[in-house]
mmCIF file as Biopython writes it, N, C-alpha, C and O atoms, coordinates in Angstrom:
data_model
#
loop_
_atom_site.group_PDB
_atom_site.id
_atom_site.type_symbol
_atom_site.label_atom_id
_atom_site.label_alt_id
_atom_site.label_comp_id
_atom_site.label_asym_id
_atom_site.label_entity_id
_atom_site.label_seq_id
_atom_site.pdbx_PDB_ins_code
_atom_site.Cartn_x
_atom_site.Cartn_y
_atom_site.Cartn_z
_atom_site.occupancy
_atom_site.B_iso_or_equiv
_atom_site.auth_seq_id
_atom_site.auth_asym_id
_atom_site.pdbx_PDB_model_num
ATOM 1   N N  . UNK A ? 1  ? -30.476 19.673 -27.458 1.0 0.0 1  A 1 
ATOM 2   C CA . UNK A ? 1  ? -31.687 20.250 -27.421 1.0 0.0 1  A 1 
ATOM 3   C C  . UNK A ? 1  ? -31.560 21.441 -26.468 1.0 0.0 1  A 1 
ATOM 4   O O  . UNK A ? 1  ? -30.757 21.627 -25.554 1.0 0.0 1  A 1 
ATOM 5   N N  . UNK A ? 2  ? -32.645 22.258 -26.959 1.0 0.0 2  A 1 
ATOM 6   C CA . UNK A ? 2  ? -32.762 23.793 -26.170 1.0 0.0 2  A 1 
ATOM 7   C C  . UNK A ? 2  ? -33.918 23.874 -25.720 1.0 0.0 2  A 1 
ATOM 8   O O  . UNK A ? 2  ? -34.983 23.695 -26.312 1.0 0.0 2  A 1 
ATOM 9   N N  . UNK A ? 3  ? -33.625 24.284 -24.123 1.0 0.0 3  A 1 
ATOM 10  C CA . UNK A ? 3  ? -35.412 24.428 -23.315 1.0 0.0 3  A 1 
ATOM 11  C C  . UNK A ? 3  ? -35.244 26.039 -23.726 1.0 0.0 3  A 1 
ATOM 12  O O  . UNK A ? 3  ? -34.219 26.698 -23.902 1.0 0.0 3  A 1 
ATOM 13  N N  . UNK A ? 4  ? -36.996 26.504 -23.830 1.0 0.0 4  A 1 
ATOM 14  C CA . UNK A ? 4  ? -36.832 27.819 -24.121 1.0 0.0 4  A 1 
ATOM 15  C C  . UNK A ? 4  ? -37.965 27.957 -23.269 1.0 0.0 4  A 1 
ATOM 16  O O  . UNK A ? 4  ? -39.013 27.413 -23.617 1.0 0.0 4  A 1 
ATOM 17  N N  . UNK A ? 5  ? -37.903 28.763 -21.941 1.0 0.0 5  A 1 
ATOM 18  C CA . UNK A ? 5  ? -39.094 29.026 -21.315 1.0 0.0 5  A 1 
ATOM 19  C C  . UNK A ? 5  ? -39.430 30.869 -21.694 1.0 0.0 5  A 1 
ATOM 20  O O  . UNK A ? 5  ? -38.738 31.763 -22.183 1.0 0.0 5  A 1 
ATOM 21  N N  . UNK A ? 6  ? -40.610 30.808 -21.258 1.0 0.0 6  A 1 
ATOM 22  C CA . UNK A ? 6  ? -41.282 32.282 -21.115 1.0 0.0 6  A 1 
ATOM 23  C C  . UNK A ? 6  ? -42.118 32.051 -19.746 1.0 0.0 6  A 1 
ATOM 24  O O  . UNK A ? 6  ? -43.045 31.271 -19.529 1.0 0.0 6  A 1 
ATOM 25  N N  . UNK A ? 7  ? -41.517 32.937 -18.941 1.0 0.0 7  A 1 
ATOM 26  C CA . UNK A ? 7  ? -42.153 33.266 -17.297 1.0 0.0 7  A 1 
ATOM 27  C C  . UNK A ? 7  ? -43.189 34.452 -17.880 1.0 0.0 7  A 1 
ATOM 28  O O  . UNK A ? 7  ? -42.974 35.559 -17.386 1.0 0.0 7  A 1 
ATOM 29  N N  . UNK A ? 8  ? -43.985 34.403 -18.594 1.0 0.0 8  A 1 
ATOM 30  C CA . UNK A ? 8  ? -44.944 35.334 -18.595 1.0 0.0 8  A 1 
ATOM 31  C C  . UNK A ? 8  ? -45.893 35.813 -17.109 1.0 0.0 8  A 1 
ATOM 32  O O  . UNK A ? 8  ? -45.645 35.426 -15.967 1.0 0.0 8  A 1 
ATOM 33  N N  . UNK A ? 9  ? -46.877 36.634 -17.472 1.0 0.0 9  A 1 
ATOM 34  C CA . UNK A ? 9  ? -47.847 36.966 -16.046 1.0 0.0 9  A 1 
ATOM 35  C C  . UNK A ? 9  ? -48.486 36.208 -15.960 1.0 0.0 9  A 1 
ATOM 36  O O  . UNK A ? 9  ? -48.612 35.780 -14.813 1.0 0.0 9  A 1 
ATOM 37  N N  . UNK A ? 10 ? -49.252 35.577 -16.979 1.0 0.0 10 A 1 
ATOM 38  C CA . UNK A ? 10 ? -50.420 34.484 -16.783 1.0 0.0 10 A 1 
ATOM 39  C C  . UNK A ? 10 ? -50.406 33.200 -16.782 1.0 0.0 10 A 1 
ATOM 40  O O  . UNK A ? 10 ? -51.333 32.605 -16.231 1.0 0.0 10 A 1 
ATOM 41  N N  . UNK A ? 11 ? -49.237 32.413 -17.466 1.0 0.0 11 A 1 
ATOM 42  C CA . UNK A ? 11 ? -48.739 31.543 -17.683 1.0 0.0 11 A 1 
ATOM 43  C C  . UNK A ? 11 ? -47.207 31.145 -18.009 1.0 0.0 11 A 1 
ATOM 44  O O  . UNK A ? 11 ? -46.417 31.978 -18.453 1.0 0.0 11 A 1 
ATOM 45  N N  . UNK A ? 12 ? -46.888 29.929 -17.777 1.0 0.0 12 A 1 
ATOM 46  C CA . UNK A ? 12 ? -45.088 29.673 -17.330 1.0 0.0 12 A 1 
ATOM 47  C C  . UNK A ? 12 ? -45.631 28.719 -18.841 1.0 0.0 12 A 1 
ATOM 48  O O  . UNK A ? 12 ? -46.575 27.939 -18.971 1.0 0.0 12 A 1 
ATOM 49  N N  . UNK A ? 13 ? -44.433 29.250 -19.976 1.0 0.0 13 A 1 
ATOM 50  C CA . UNK A ? 13 ? -44.377 28.096 -20.975 1.0 0.0 13 A 1 
ATOM 51  C C  . UNK A ? 13 ? -43.251 27.878 -21.532 1.0 0.0 13 A 1 
ATOM 52  O O  . UNK A ? 13 ? -42.468 28.724 -21.965 1.0 0.0 13 A 1 
ATOM 53  N N  . UNK A ? 14 ? -43.128 26.577 -21.532 1.0 0.0 14 A 1 
ATOM 54  C CA . UNK A ? 14 ? -41.623 25.868 -22.023 1.0 0.0 14 A 1 
ATOM 55  C C  . UNK A ? 14 ? -42.076 25.019 -23.562 1.0 0.0 14 A 1 
ATOM 56  O O  . UNK A ? 14 ? -43.138 24.567 -23.990 1.0 0.0 14 A 1 
ATOM 57  N N  . UNK A ? 15 ? -40.717 25.083 -24.072 1.0 0.0 15 A 1 
ATOM 58  C CA . UNK A ? 15 ? -40.342 24.676 -25.578 1.0 0.0 15 A 1 
ATOM 59  C C  . UNK A ? 15 ? -39.160 24.226 -25.608 1.0 0.0 15 A 1 
ATOM 60  O O  . UNK A ? 15 ? -38.182 24.797 -25.124 1.0 0.0 15 A 1 
ATOM 61  N N  . UNK A ? 16 ? -39.162 22.606 -26.484 1.0 0.0 16 A 1 
ATOM 62  C CA . UNK A ? 16 ? -37.737 21.876 -26.561 1.0 0.0 16 A 1 
ATOM 63  C C  . UNK A ? 16 ? -37.381 22.515 -28.408 1.0 0.0 16 A 1 
ATOM 64  O O  . UNK A ? 16 ? -38.160 22.932 -29.266 1.0 0.0 16 A 1 
ATOM 65  N N  . UNK A ? 17 ? -36.225 22.371 -28.416 1.0 0.0 17 A 1 
ATOM 66  C CA . UNK A ? 17 ? -35.637 22.319 -29.637 1.0 0.0 17 A 1 
ATOM 67  C C  . UNK A ? 17 ? -34.906 21.800 -29.892 1.0 0.0 17 A 1 
ATOM 68  O O  . UNK A ? 17 ? -33.908 21.815 -29.172 1.0 0.0 17 A 1 
ATOM 69  N N  . UNK A ? 18 ? -34.935 20.926 -31.206 1.0 0.0 18 A 1 
ATOM 70  C CA . UNK A ? 18 ? -33.426 19.751 -31.643 1.0 0.0 18 A 1 
ATOM 71  C C  . UNK A ? 18 ? -32.325 20.847 -32.097 1.0 0.0 18 A 1 
ATOM 72  O O  . UNK A ? 18 ? -32.446 22.034 -31.793 1.0 0.0 18 A 1 
ATOM 73  N N  . UNK A ? 19 ? -31.385 20.409 -32.751 1.0 0.0 19 A 1 
ATOM 74  C CA . UNK A ? 19 ? -30.268 21.060 -33.094 1.0 0.0 19 A 1 
ATOM 75  C C  . UNK A ? 19 ? -30.721 22.095 -34.431 1.0 0.0 19 A 1 
ATOM 76  O O  . UNK A ? 19 ? -30.194 23.198 -34.578 1.0 0.0 19 A 1 
ATOM 77  N N  . UNK A ? 20 ? -31.517 21.687 -35.139 1.0 0.0 20 A 1 
ATOM 78  C CA . UNK A ? 20 ? -32.001 21.750 -36.403 1.0 0.0 20 A 1 
ATOM 79  C C  . UNK A ? 20 ? -33.015 23.321 -35.918 1.0 0.0 20 A 1 
ATOM 80  O O  . UNK A ? 20 ? -33.438 24.184 -36.687 1.0 0.0 20 A 1 
ATOM 81  N N  . UNK A ? 21 ? -33.140 23.262 -34.681 1.0 0.0 21 A 1 
ATOM 82  C CA . UNK A ? 21 ? -34.567 24.611 -34.187 1.0 0.0 21 A 1 
ATOM 83  C C  . UNK A ? 21 ? -35.896 24.249 -34.521 1.0 0.0 21 A 1 
ATOM 84  O O  . UNK A ? 21 ? -36.848 25.018 -34.652 1.0 0.0 21 A 1 
ATOM 85  N N  . UNK A ? 22 ? -35.880 22.521 -34.698 1.0 0.0 22 A 1 
ATOM 86  C CA . UNK A ? 22 ? -37.229 22.267 -35.143 1.0 0.0 22 A 1 
ATOM 87  C C  . UNK A ? 22 ? -38.094 21.829 -33.598 1.0 0.0 22 A 1 
ATOM 88  O O  . UNK A ? 22 ? -37.719 20.830 -32.983 1.0 0.0 22 A 1 
ATOM 89  N N  . UNK A ? 23 ? -39.090 22.560 -33.152 1.0 0.0 23 A 1 
ATOM 90  C CA . UNK A ? 23 ? -39.744 22.009 -32.157 1.0 0.0 23 A 1 
ATOM 91  C C  . UNK A ? 23 ? -40.269 20.550 -32.053 1.0 0.0 23 A 1 
ATOM 92  O O  . UNK A ? 23 ? -40.998 19.974 -32.860 1.0 0.0 23 A 1 
ATOM 93  N N  . UNK A ? 24 ? -39.569 19.909 -30.495 1.0 0.0 24 A 1 
ATOM 94  C CA . UNK A ? 24 ? -39.951 18.663 -30.279 1.0 0.0 24 A 1 
ATOM 95  C C  . UNK A ? 24 ? -40.896 18.600 -29.364 1.0 0.0 24 A 1 
ATOM 96  O O  . UNK A ? 24 ? -41.609 17.599 -29.282 1.0 0.0 24 A 1 
ATOM 97  N N  . UNK A ? 25 ? -41.023 19.535 -28.639 1.0 0.0 25 A 1 
ATOM 98  C CA . UNK A ? 25 ? -41.985 19.594 -27.419 1.0 0.0 25 A 1 
ATOM 99  C C  . UNK A ? 25 ? -42.510 20.790 -26.776 1.0 0.0 25 A 1 
ATOM 100 O O  . UNK A ? 25 ? -41.867 21.821 -26.974 1.0 0.0 25 A 1 
ATOM 101 N N  . UNK A ? 26 ? -43.720 20.871 -25.926 1.0 0.0 26 A 1 
ATOM 102 C CA . UNK A ? 26 ? -43.993 21.919 -25.315 1.0 0.0 26 A 1 
ATOM 103 C C  . UNK A ? 26 ? -44.622 21.830 -24.360 1.0 0.0 26 A 1 
ATOM 104 O O  . UNK A ? 26 ? -45.459 20.930 -24.286 1.0 0.0 26 A 1 
ATOM 105 N N  . UNK A ? 27 ? -44.438 22.703 -23.343 1.0 0.0 27 A 1 
ATOM 106 C CA . UNK A ? 27 ? -45.657 22.903 -21.932 1.0 0.0 27 A 1 
ATOM 107 C C  . UNK A ? 27 ? -46.347 24.073 -21.827 1.0 0.0 27 A 1 
ATOM 108 O O  . UNK A ? 27 ? -46.067 24.973 -22.619 1.0 0.0 27 A 1 
ATOM 109 N N  . UNK A ? 28 ? -47.279 24.259 -20.923 1.0 0.0 28 A 1 
ATOM 110 C CA . UNK A ? 28 ? -47.710 25.377 -20.374 1.0 0.0 28 A 1 
ATOM 111 C C  . UNK A ? 28 ? -48.445 25.184 -19.286 1.0 0.0 28 A 1 
ATOM 112 O O  . UNK A ? 28 ? -49.300 24.302 -19.362 1.0 0.0 28 A 1 
ATOM 113 N N  . UNK A ? 29 ? -48.315 25.907 -18.073 1.0 0.0 29 A 1 
ATOM 114 C CA . UNK A ? 29 ? -48.692 26.049 -16.545 1.0 0.0 29 A 1 
ATOM 115 C C  . UNK A ? 29 ? -49.000 27.610 -16.327 1.0 0.0 29 A 1 
ATOM 116 O O  . UNK A ? 29 ? -48.352 28.606 -16.650 1.0 0.0 29 A 1 
ATOM 117 N N  . UNK A ? 30 ? -50.450 27.433 -15.539 1.0 0.0 30 A 1 
ATOM 118 C CA . UNK A ? 30 ? -50.743 28.892 -15.658 1.0 0.0 30 A 1 
ATOM 119 C C  . UNK A ? 30 ? -50.433 29.107 -13.760 1.0 0.0 30 A 1 
ATOM 120 O O  . UNK A ? 30 ? -50.567 28.298 -12.842 1.0 0.0 30 A 1 
ATOM 121 N N  . UNK A ? 31 ? -50.066 30.288 -13.764 1.0 0.0 31 A 1 
ATOM 122 C CA . UNK A ? 31 ? -49.586 30.858 -12.572 1.0 0.0 31 A 1 
ATOM 123 C C  . UNK A ? 31 ? -50.964 31.684 -11.909 1.0 0.0 31 A 1 
ATOM 124 O O  . UNK A ? 31 ? -51.916 32.133 -12.547 1.0 0.0 31 A 1 
ATOM 125 N N  . UNK A ? 32 ? -50.758 31.726 -10.528 1.0 0.0 32 A 1 
ATOM 126 C CA . UNK A ? 32 ? -51.669 32.643 -10.072 1.0 0.0 32 A 1 
ATOM 127 C C  . UNK A ? 32 ? -51.113 33.449 -9.237  1.0 0.0 32 A 1 
ATOM 128 O O  . UNK A ? 32 ? -50.122 33.046 -8.628  1.0 0.0 32 A 1 
ATOM 129 N N  . UNK A ? 33 ? -51.700 35.009 -8.969  1.0 0.0 33 A 1 
ATOM 130 C CA . UNK A ? 33 ? -51.142 36.021 -8.215  1.0 0.0 33 A 1 
ATOM 131 C C  . UNK A ? 33 ? -52.115 36.446 -7.178  1.0 0.0 33 A 1 
ATOM 132 O O  . UNK A ? 33 ? -53.344 36.375 -7.180  1.0 0.0 33 A 1 
ATOM 133 N N  . UNK A ? 34 ? -51.172 36.967 -6.170  1.0 0.0 34 A 1 
ATOM 134 C CA . UNK A ? 34 ? -52.266 37.563 -5.156  1.0 0.0 34 A 1 
ATOM 135 C C  . UNK A ? 34 ? -51.784 39.081 -5.397  1.0 0.0 34 A 1 
ATOM 136 O O  . UNK A ? 34 ? -50.674 39.530 -5.682  1.0 0.0 34 A 1 
ATOM 137 N N  . UNK A ? 35 ? -53.365 39.876 -5.119  1.0 0.0 35 A 1 
ATOM 138 C CA . UNK A ? 35 ? -53.381 40.901 -5.023  1.0 0.0 35 A 1 
ATOM 139 C C  . UNK A ? 35 ? -53.430 42.037 -3.873  1.0 0.0 35 A 1 
ATOM 140 O O  . UNK A ? 35 ? -54.484 42.197 -3.257  1.0 0.0 35 A 1 
ATOM 141 N N  . UNK A ? 36 ? -52.319 42.809 -3.587  1.0 0.0 36 A 1 
ATOM 142 C CA . UNK A ? 36 ? -52.469 43.671 -2.284  1.0 0.0 36 A 1 
ATOM 143 C C  . UNK A ? 36 ? -53.034 44.916 -2.404  1.0 0.0 36 A 1 
ATOM 144 O O  . UNK A ? 36 ? -53.602 45.410 -3.378  1.0 0.0 36 A 1 
ATOM 145 N N  . UNK A ? 37 ? -52.713 45.607 -0.762  1.0 0.0 37 A 1 
ATOM 146 C CA . UNK A ? 37 ? -53.086 46.755 -0.930  1.0 0.0 37 A 1 
ATOM 147 C C  . UNK A ? 37 ? -52.240 47.730 -1.768  1.0 0.0 37 A 1 
ATOM 148 O O  . UNK A ? 37 ? -51.214 47.102 -2.029  1.0 0.0 37 A 1 
ATOM 149 N N  . UNK A ? 38 ? -52.169 48.871 -2.279  1.0 0.0 38 A 1 
ATOM 150 C CA . UNK A ? 38 ? -51.578 49.262 -2.849  1.0 0.0 38 A 1 
ATOM 151 C C  . UNK A ? 38 ? -51.308 49.312 -4.538  1.0 0.0 38 A 1 
ATOM 152 O O  . UNK A ? 38 ? -50.596 50.062 -5.205  1.0 0.0 38 A 1 
ATOM 153 N N  . UNK A ? 39 ? -52.138 48.252 -4.903  1.0 0.0 39 A 1 
ATOM 154 C CA . UNK A ? 39 ? -51.860 47.663 -6.310  1.0 0.0 39 A 1 
ATOM 155 C C  . UNK A ? 39 ? -50.773 46.907 -6.343  1.0 0.0 39 A 1 
ATOM 156 O O  . UNK A ? 39 ? -49.985 47.199 -7.243  1.0 0.0 39 A 1 
ATOM 157 N N  . UNK A ? 40 ? -50.429 45.875 -5.529  1.0 0.0 40 A 1 
ATOM 158 C CA . UNK A ? 40 ? -48.961 45.430 -5.355  1.0 0.0 40 A 1 
ATOM 159 C C  . UNK A ? 40 ? -49.451 43.769 -5.688  1.0 0.0 40 A 1 
ATOM 160 O O  . UNK A ? 40 ? -50.379 43.156 -5.162  1.0 0.0 40 A 1 
ATOM 161 N N  . UNK A ? 41 ? -48.616 43.354 -6.602  1.0 0.0 41 A 1 
ATOM 162 C CA . UNK A ? 41 ? -49.341 42.349 -6.943  1.0 0.0 41 A 1 
ATOM 163 C C  . UNK A ? 41 ? -48.040 41.038 -6.440  1.0 0.0 41 A 1 
ATOM 164 O O  . UNK A ? 41 ? -46.864 41.397 -6.498  1.0 0.0 41 A 1 
ATOM 165 N N  . UNK A ? 42 ? -48.281 39.936 -6.088  1.0 0.0 42 A 1 
ATOM 166 C CA . UNK A ? 42 ? -47.092 39.027 -6.009  1.0 0.0 42 A 1 
ATOM 167 C C  . UNK A ? 42 ? -47.361 37.634 -6.130  1.0 0.0 42 A 1 
ATOM 168 O O  . UNK A ? 42 ? -48.488 37.141 -6.089  1.0 0.0 42 A 1 
ATOM 169 N N  . UNK A ? 43 ? -46.351 37.050 -6.272  1.0 0.0 43 A 1 
ATOM 170 C CA . UNK A ? 43 ? -46.080 35.459 -7.198  1.0 0.0 43 A 1 
ATOM 171 C C  . UNK A ? 43 ? -45.731 34.896 -5.808  1.0 0.0 43 A 1 
ATOM 172 O O  . UNK A ? 43 ? -44.886 35.440 -5.098  1.0 0.0 43 A 1 
ATOM 173 N N  . UNK A ? 44 ? -46.473 33.680 -5.403  1.0 0.0 44 A 1 
ATOM 174 C CA . UNK A ? 44 ? -45.714 32.603 -4.381  1.0 0.0 44 A 1 
ATOM 175 C C  . UNK A ? 44 ? -44.640 32.180 -5.022  1.0 0.0 44 A 1 
ATOM 176 O O  . UNK A ? 44 ? -44.595 32.504 -6.209  1.0 0.0 44 A 1 
ATOM 177 N N  . UNK A ? 45 ? -43.524 31.386 -4.495  1.0 0.0 45 A 1 
ATOM 178 C CA . UNK A ? 45 ? -42.461 31.024 -5.024  1.0 0.0 45 A 1 
ATOM 179 C C  . UNK A ? 45 ? -42.951 29.851 -5.107  1.0 0.0 45 A 1 
ATOM 180 O O  . UNK A ? 45 ? -42.736 29.332 -6.202  1.0 0.0 45 A 1 
ATOM 181 N N  . UNK A ? 46 ? -43.661 29.077 -4.215  1.0 0.0 46 A 1 
ATOM 182 C CA . UNK A ? 46 ? -43.967 27.564 -4.896  1.0 0.0 46 A 1 
ATOM 183 C C  . UNK A ? 46 ? -44.926 27.645 -5.722  1.0 0.0 46 A 1 
ATOM 184 O O  . UNK A ? 46 ? -44.744 26.924 -6.703  1.0 0.0 46 A 1 
ATOM 185 N N  . UNK A ? 47 ? -46.051 28.333 -5.734  1.0 0.0 47 A 1 
ATOM 186 C CA . UNK A ? 47 ? -46.334 28.309 -6.928  1.0 0.0 47 A 1 
ATOM 187 C C  . UNK A ? 47 ? -45.539 28.568 -8.181  1.0 0.0 47 A 1 
ATOM 188 O O  . UNK A ? 47 ? -45.518 27.545 -8.865  1.0 0.0 47 A 1 
ATOM 189 N N  . UNK A ? 48 ? -45.074 29.268 -8.566  1.0 0.0 48 A 1 
ATOM 190 C CA . UNK A ? 48 ? -44.073 29.884 -9.286  1.0 0.0 48 A 1 
ATOM 191 C C  . UNK A ? 48 ? -43.126 28.216 -9.997  1.0 0.0 48 A 1 
ATOM 192 O O  . UNK A ? 48 ? -42.968 27.830 -11.155 1.0 0.0 48 A 1 
ATOM 193 N N  . UNK A ? 49 ? -42.738 27.686 -8.811  1.0 0.0 49 A 1 
ATOM 194 C CA . UNK A ? 49 ? -41.720 26.400 -8.679  1.0 0.0 49 A 1 
ATOM 195 C C  . UNK A ? 49 ? -42.747 25.765 -9.692  1.0 0.0 49 A 1 
ATOM 196 O O  . UNK A ? 49 ? -42.611 25.505 -10.888 1.0 0.0 49 A 1 
ATOM 197 N N  . UNK A ? 50 ? -43.741 25.607 -8.900  1.0 0.0 50 A 1 
ATOM 198 C CA . UNK A ? 50 ? -44.695 24.092 -9.726  1.0 0.0 50 A 1 
ATOM 199 C C  . UNK A ? 50 ? -45.025 24.224 -11.104 1.0 0.0 50 A 1 
ATOM 200 O O  . UNK A ? 50 ? -45.099 23.296 -11.909 1.0 0.0 50 A 1 
ATOM 201 N N  . UNK A ? 51 ? -45.235 25.533 -11.346 1.0 0.0 51 A 1 
ATOM 202 C CA . UNK A ? 51 ? -46.033 26.185 -12.820 1.0 0.0 51 A 1 
ATOM 203 C C  . UNK A ? 51 ? -44.810 25.936 -13.867 1.0 0.0 51 A 1 
ATOM 204 O O  . UNK A ? 51 ? -45.046 25.402 -14.951 1.0 0.0 51 A 1 
ATOM 205 N N  . UNK A ? 52 ? -43.550 26.325 -13.521 1.0 0.0 52 A 1 
ATOM 206 C CA . UNK A ? 52 ? -42.408 25.893 -13.991 1.0 0.0 52 A 1 
ATOM 207 C C  . UNK A ? 52 ? -42.107 24.265 -14.733 1.0 0.0 52 A 1 
ATOM 208 O O  . UNK A ? 52 ? -42.087 23.758 -15.855 1.0 0.0 52 A 1 
ATOM 209 N N  . UNK A ? 53 ? -41.892 23.859 -13.255 1.0 0.0 53 A 1 
ATOM 210 C CA . UNK A ? 53 ? -41.440 22.385 -13.430 1.0 0.0 53 A 1 
ATOM 211 C C  . UNK A ? 53 ? -43.127 21.789 -13.936 1.0 0.0 53 A 1 
ATOM 212 O O  . UNK A ? 53 ? -42.923 20.854 -14.709 1.0 0.0 53 A 1 
ATOM 213 N N  . UNK A ? 54 ? -43.894 21.901 -13.849 1.0 0.0 54 A 1 
ATOM 214 C CA . UNK A ? 54 ? -44.953 21.263 -14.700 1.0 0.0 54 A 1 
ATOM 215 C C  . UNK A ? 54 ? -44.500 21.754 -16.422 1.0 0.0 54 A 1 
ATOM 216 O O  . UNK A ? 54 ? -44.169 20.877 -17.221 1.0 0.0 54 A 1 
ATOM 217 N N  . UNK A ? 55 ? -44.529 22.819 -16.718 1.0 0.0 55 A 1 
ATOM 218 C CA . UNK A ? 55 ? -44.340 23.276 -17.891 1.0 0.0 55 A 1 
ATOM 219 C C  . UNK A ? 55 ? -43.141 22.408 -18.839 1.0 0.0 55 A 1 
ATOM 220 O O  . UNK A ? 55 ? -43.154 22.145 -20.041 1.0 0.0 55 A 1 
ATOM 221 N N  . UNK A ? 56 ? -42.149 22.096 -17.811 1.0 0.0 56 A 1 
ATOM 222 C CA . UNK A ? 56 ? -40.826 21.889 -18.188 1.0 0.0 56 A 1 
ATOM 223 C C  . UNK A ? 56 ? -40.831 20.219 -18.624 1.0 0.0 56 A 1 
ATOM 224 O O  . UNK A ? 56 ? -40.261 19.681 -19.574 1.0 0.0 56 A 1 
ATOM 225 N N  . UNK A ? 57 ? -41.760 19.574 -17.479 1.0 0.0 57 A 1 
ATOM 226 C CA . UNK A ? 57 ? -41.933 18.176 -17.829 1.0 0.0 57 A 1 
ATOM 227 C C  . UNK A ? 57 ? -42.742 17.717 -19.324 1.0 0.0 57 A 1 
ATOM 228 O O  . UNK A ? 57 ? -42.431 16.769 -20.045 1.0 0.0 57 A 1 
ATOM 229 N N  . UNK A ? 58 ? -44.017 18.833 -19.561 1.0 0.0 58 A 1 
ATOM 230 C CA . UNK A ? 58 ? -44.722 18.562 -20.550 1.0 0.0 58 A 1 
ATOM 231 C C  . UNK A ? 58 ? -43.868 18.750 -21.711 1.0 0.0 58 A 1 
ATOM 232 O O  . UNK A ? 58 ? -43.950 17.969 -22.659 1.0 0.0 58 A 1 
ATOM 233 N N  . UNK A ? 59 ? -43.068 19.712 -21.712 1.0 0.0 59 A 1 
ATOM 234 C CA . UNK A ? 59 ? -42.098 20.086 -23.102 1.0 0.0 59 A 1 
ATOM 235 C C  . UNK A ? 59 ? -41.129 18.844 -23.068 1.0 0.0 59 A 1 
ATOM 236 O O  . UNK A ? 59 ? -41.159 18.270 -24.156 1.0 0.0 59 A 1 
ATOM 237 N N  . UNK A ? 60 ? -40.332 18.284 -22.218 1.0 0.0 60 A 1 
ATOM 238 C CA . UNK A ? 60 ? -38.882 17.508 -21.900 1.0 0.0 60 A 1 
ATOM 239 C C  . UNK A ? 60 ? -39.241 16.817 -23.075 1.0 0.0 60 A 1 
ATOM 240 O O  . UNK A ? 60 ? -40.422 16.517 -23.247 1.0 0.0 60 A 1 
ATOM 241 N N  . UNK A ? 61 ? -38.246 16.479 -24.033 1.0 0.0 61 A 1 
ATOM 242 C CA . UNK A ? 61 ? -37.768 15.207 -24.513 1.0 0.0 61 A 1 
ATOM 243 C C  . UNK A ? 61 ? -36.419 15.179 -24.913 1.0 0.0 61 A 1 
ATOM 244 O O  . UNK A ? 61 ? -36.031 15.920 -25.816 1.0 0.0 61 A 1 
ATOM 245 N N  . UNK A ? 62 ? -35.534 14.266 -24.232 1.0 0.0 62 A 1 
ATOM 246 C CA . UNK A ? 62 ? -34.556 13.622 -24.394 1.0 0.0 62 A 1 
ATOM 247 C C  . UNK A ? 62 ? -33.667 15.131 -23.638 1.0 0.0 62 A 1 
ATOM 248 O O  . UNK A ? 62 ? -34.159 16.038 -22.966 1.0 0.0 62 A 1 
ATOM 249 N N  . UNK A ? 63 ? -32.200 14.917 -24.083 1.0 0.0 63 A 1 
ATOM 250 C CA . UNK A ? 63 ? -31.412 15.629 -22.915 1.0 0.0 63 A 1 
ATOM 251 C C  . UNK A ? 63 ? -31.000 17.101 -23.446 1.0 0.0 63 A 1 
ATOM 252 O O  . UNK A ? 63 ? -30.648 17.384 -24.591 1.0 0.0 63 A 1 
ATOM 253 N N  . UNK A ? 64 ? -31.119 17.887 -22.441 1.0 0.0 64 A 1 
ATOM 254 C CA . UNK A ? 64 ? -31.394 19.449 -22.469 1.0 0.0 64 A 1 
ATOM 255 C C  . UNK A ? 64 ? -29.631 19.853 -22.207 1.0 0.0 64 A 1 
ATOM 256 O O  . UNK A ? 64 ? -28.853 19.626 -21.281 1.0 0.0 64 A 1 
ATOM 257 N N  . UNK A ? 65 ? -29.505 20.556 -23.540 1.0 0.0 65 A 1 
ATOM 258 C CA . UNK A ? 65 ? -27.825 21.271 -23.412 1.0 0.0 65 A 1 
ATOM 259 C C  . UNK A ? 65 ? -27.683 22.418 -23.284 1.0 0.0 65 A 1 
ATOM 260 O O  . UNK A ? 65 ? -26.586 22.816 -22.894 1.0 0.0 65 A 1 
ATOM 261 N N  . UNK A ? 66 ? -28.699 23.327 -23.555 1.0 0.0 66 A 1 
ATOM 262 C CA . UNK A ? 66 ? -29.211 24.771 -23.166 1.0 0.0 66 A 1 
ATOM 263 C C  . UNK A ? 66 ? -30.218 25.186 -22.691 1.0 0.0 66 A 1 
ATOM 264 O O  . UNK A ? 66 ? -31.202 24.451 -22.609 1.0 0.0 66 A 1 
ATOM 265 N N  . UNK A ? 67 ? -30.237 26.531 -22.232 1.0 0.0 67 A 1 
ATOM 266 C CA . UNK A ? 67 ? -31.576 26.576 -21.174 1.0 0.0 67 A 1 
ATOM 267 C C  . UNK A ? 67 ? -31.629 28.712 -22.275 1.0 0.0 67 A 1 
ATOM 268 O O  . UNK A ? 67 ? -30.845 29.643 -22.462 1.0 0.0 67 A 1 
ATOM 269 N N  . UNK A ? 68 ? -32.653 28.462 -22.520 1.0 0.0 68 A 1 
ATOM 270 C CA . UNK A ? 68 ? -32.897 29.898 -22.853 1.0 0.0 68 A 1 
ATOM 271 C C  . UNK A ? 68 ? -34.276 30.743 -22.053 1.0 0.0 68 A 1 
ATOM 272 O O  . UNK A ? 68 ? -35.396 30.278 -22.265 1.0 0.0 68 A 1 
ATOM 273 N N  . UNK A ? 69 ? -34.177 31.657 -21.382 1.0 0.0 69 A 1 
ATOM 274 C CA . UNK A ? 69 ? -35.088 32.320 -20.638 1.0 0.0 69 A 1 
ATOM 275 C C  . UNK A ? 69 ? -35.531 33.784 -20.977 1.0 0.0 69 A 1 
ATOM 276 O O  . UNK A ? 69 ? -34.844 34.774 -21.231 1.0 0.0 69 A 1 
ATOM 277 N N  . UNK A ? 70 ? -36.946 33.612 -20.900 1.0 0.0 70 A 1 
ATOM 278 C CA . UNK A ? 70 ? -37.239 35.400 -20.915 1.0 0.0 70 A 1 
ATOM 279 C C  . UNK A ? 70 ? -38.512 35.556 -20.430 1.0 0.0 70 A 1 
ATOM 280 O O  . UNK A ? 70 ? -39.206 34.540 -20.375 1.0 0.0 70 A 1 
ATOM 281 N N  . UNK A ? 71 ? -39.025 36.718 -20.026 1.0 0.0 71 A 1 
ATOM 282 C CA . UNK A ? 71 ? -39.886 37.131 -19.035 1.0 0.0 71 A 1 
ATOM 283 C C  . UNK A ? 71 ? -40.621 38.060 -19.601 1.0 0.0 71 A 1 
ATOM 284 O O  . UNK A ? 71 ? -41.500 38.631 -18.955 1.0 0.0 71 A 1 
#
């Protein structure tokens, strides 16, 4: 199984594919940002981790053999 992660700006998405590249699971979790002075945008590590784990839990089916990440 391949776990594909898309760490986007509004949500983290996960999808699991079998050896024939058929999608067998998916997950999606929103992320919240904090906006600071000077146009600064911050993402709390705990929020990011929780979103990532939620998306993976929703998507996970079977043994993961490889991980692909994009942002």
